[in-house]
Every structure is written in structure tokens, then in C-alpha cells.
C-alpha positions, 0 to 999 in steps of 0.5 A: 759139654765143657772145653778142656786143654790137654797137654801130653808129653810123649816118647814119640810122635806116634802117641798123637794118633793114639791121643786122638783115638782116646778122645774119640772113644769118650765122644770128645770133639777136637776144637784145636790142636798144636804139635809143639814138637820135640823138646829136650828136658832139663831133667830126665822124666822116666829115664827119657831126656827128650819128648814130644809135646802135643796140646789139644783143646777138646769139647767133652762131657765132664763125666768122661774126662776121668776115663780119658785121663786114665787112658792117657796115663796108662799108655806106655809112651806117655811121659806126662799129661795134664788136663785142665778145664778152659774156655773155648779159646785154649789158652794153653795152645796160645802158649804152645804156638808161641813156644813153637815159633820162638824157640829159646836162643840159649837152647839152640846155642847149647845144642850147637855146642853139644853138636860140636863137642860130639864132632870132636875126635877123642884126641881133641876131647882129651886136649879140651879136658887138659885145658880145663884142668889147667885153668882150674889148677891156675885158679887154685892158690896154694896155702903159702900164696894165700898166706902171703896175699893175706899178709900183704893185704894186712900190711896195706890196711895198716898203712891206710889206717895210719895214714 
């Protein structure tokens, strides 16, 4: 018997029960389990932008791990999974527990900003877009302005070099 860390990213929390049944089907014993919870992805995975993370340490026969991996990957709700051989402490779970306790503040701020943008009325969104366009327009300089700035810089450079 060996110990294995299993991390599964799924569409919903319902997959957790399925995962436990898959482990029982291969005569595995759950040593430790952490439900990390839903997280937003940086990029879509199988057209999903959010998924539930689960991490489990199991004790199982090495020959049965491939059938467990197959069962997990065939499940339609599973987006990604990873099974690695580990010690009995479950190093992945330690990381998962830390991740669950200390959520990234930047992610929370982003969610707050998104929530505020969703709450805006269509008219307010239009005003925001107009303001953004105005700022971008102000930052752009015309060819004449660029030439004028370049000429001014050349003159100042000549003065410095002469002086």
C-alpha cells in the first residue's frame, strides 16, 4: 500500500461524493481530505471559468491507481485531476489548507471591482467607457505635437552640448 495525493478540479461540489465512491471502488482508504472550494481560473478550462478544488490523501495499492485515474478522468464534471505518490502527511493538502485560509487579496479586490461594475446601470457603464476613451485620446499625441516635442528636445540638447 502506498500514499497518494489526489487533487481534482471539478465543475461543482457534487463531484466530491463521486470521488469518494471512486476511491472506495478501488479499495482505497481516505487518510485526509480538504475541500479548498471554488476558485476563479486565470484562463478557461473546458469552457469553464470557475471550478471547485478538492484535495485528498489516500492509501491504496499502486496497481489500482491507474483505474482510479481513469474513473476520475472519464467523469464529465471533472475538469482536471492530478495524482502523485506522496508520504502519509499529504504535502498537497498542507498547501491546500494554506490556500483556503489565506486567499489572495488581489483576487478579492478584483472580485469587488467586478461586482461593482456589474451593479452599474447601463448609462453609468457608457459614461465609464467615455471617460476611458477620453483618457486614451489625451495620452495620444498628434504627429505635429511629436515633431514639435522632438524639435524642442533637439534644441535643448544642442544648448547643453555647446554650453
